[in-house]
C-alpha positions in Angstrom: -11.2 -7.7 4.8 -9.9 -5.0 7.1 -7.3 -2.8 5.5 -5.0 -0.6 7.4 -5.7 -1.8 11.0 -2.4 -1.7 12.8 -0.9 1.4 11.1 -2.2 3.5 14.0 -1.1 1.0 16.6 2.4 0.7 15.3 4.3 3.8 14.4 5.0 3.7 10.7 7.9 6.1 11.1 9.7 3.6 13.3 9.2 0.8 10.7 10.5 3.1 8.0 13.6 4.0 10.1 14.3 0.3 10.8 14.0 -0.5 7.1 16.3 2.3 6.2 18.8 1.1 8.8 18.7 -2.6 8.1 17.4 -2.8 4.6 15.5 -5.9 3.3 17.2 -8.0 6.0 14.6 -6.7 8.5 11.6 -7.6 6.4 13.1 -11.0 5.5 13.5 -11.8 9.2 10.0 -11.0 10.3 7.9 -12.0 7.3 7.2 -15.4 5.9 7.8 -16.2 2.2 4.3 -15.4 1.0 4.1 -12.2 3.1 7.5 -11.2 1.8 6.3 -11.4 -1.8 3.3 -9.2 -0.9 5.6 -6.7 0.8 7.9 -6.5 -2.2 5.0 -6.2 -4.7 3.4 -3.4 -2.7 6.7 -1.6 -2.1 7.5 -1.8 -5.9 4.3 0.0 -6.7 4.5 2.6 -3.9 7.2 2.4 -1.2 4.8 3.7 1.4 2.4 0.8 0.8 5.1 -1.8 1.6 6.0 0.0 4.8 2.3 0.3 5.8 1.8 -3.4 5.1 4.7 -4.3 7.3 3.4 -1.9 10.0 -0.1 -3.5 9.7 1.3 -7.0 10.4 3.3 -5.7 13.4 0.2 -4.0 14.7 -1.9 -7.1 14.4 0.8 -9.1 16.1 0.9 -6.6 19.0 -2.9 -6.5 19.2 -3.2 -10.3 19.4 -0.5 -10.4 22.1 -2.3 -7.7 24.1 -5.6 -9.6 23.9 -3.9 -12.8 25.0 -2.3 -11.1 27.9 -5.6 -9.6 28.9 -7.5 -12.8 28.8 -4.7 -14.7 30.6 -4.8 -12.3 33.5 -8.5 -12.0 33.6 -9.2 -15.7 33.4 -6.5 -16.3 36.0 -8.5 -14.0 38.3 -11.7 -15.9 37.5 -10.1 -19.2 38.2 -8.8 -17.9 41.6 -12.2 -16.6 42.6 -14.2 -19.7 41.4 -11.8 -22.5 42.5 -9.7 -20.9 45.2 -6.4 -21.4 43.5 -4.7 -21.1 40.1 -4.5 -24.8 39.3 -7.3 -24.8 36.7 -5.7 -21.8 34.9 -2.4 -23.8 34.7 -4.3 -26.8 33.2 -6.0 -24.5 30.7 -2.6 -22.9 29.9 -1.0 -26.3 29.3 -3.9 -27.5 27.2 -3.8 -24.3 25.0 0.0 -24.6 24.6 -0.3 -28.2 23.5 -3.2 -27.3 21.1 -1.1 -24.5 19.6 1.8 -26.9 19.1 -0.4 -29.4 17.4 -2.0 -26.8 15.1 1.5 -25.6 14.1 3.0 -29.0 13.3 1.8 -29.1 9.7 3.3 -25.8 8.8 6.3 -26.2 6.6 8.2 -23.1 5.6 11.1 -23.2 3.2 14.5 -22.6 4.8 15.9 -19.2 3.8 18.8 -19.6 1.3 21.6 -17.2 2.1 22.6 -15.0 -0.7 25.9 -15.7 -2.3 28.5 -13.0 -2.0 30.9 -12.2 -4.8 34.5 -12.5 -3.6 36.6 -9.4 -4.1 40.4 -9.4 -4.3 
């Protein structure tokens, strides 16, 4: 298990500022139910640990997007050189998108229940 990767990629101070500005709403929008429980548990022990956990998840997300962008551009160039056009890259892209959709079909997340607000007179 890699602990802490992403805290250097994503500026923790920006995450802290966003949490201070938006409160728990920010974490609830970007984390799944299980991740949110881990976030609250870590933040309850030490507030900095919760923020670093959130920054780590952001960092890993950014890293995976950057790797995907790199391989997409690089493989597009390889397809162009090898086949003379980008058609094979489009086929690979459509296949990967379909595969990603199929892999995500079984995921069932609970719908967030909005908090009830007390009416004031």
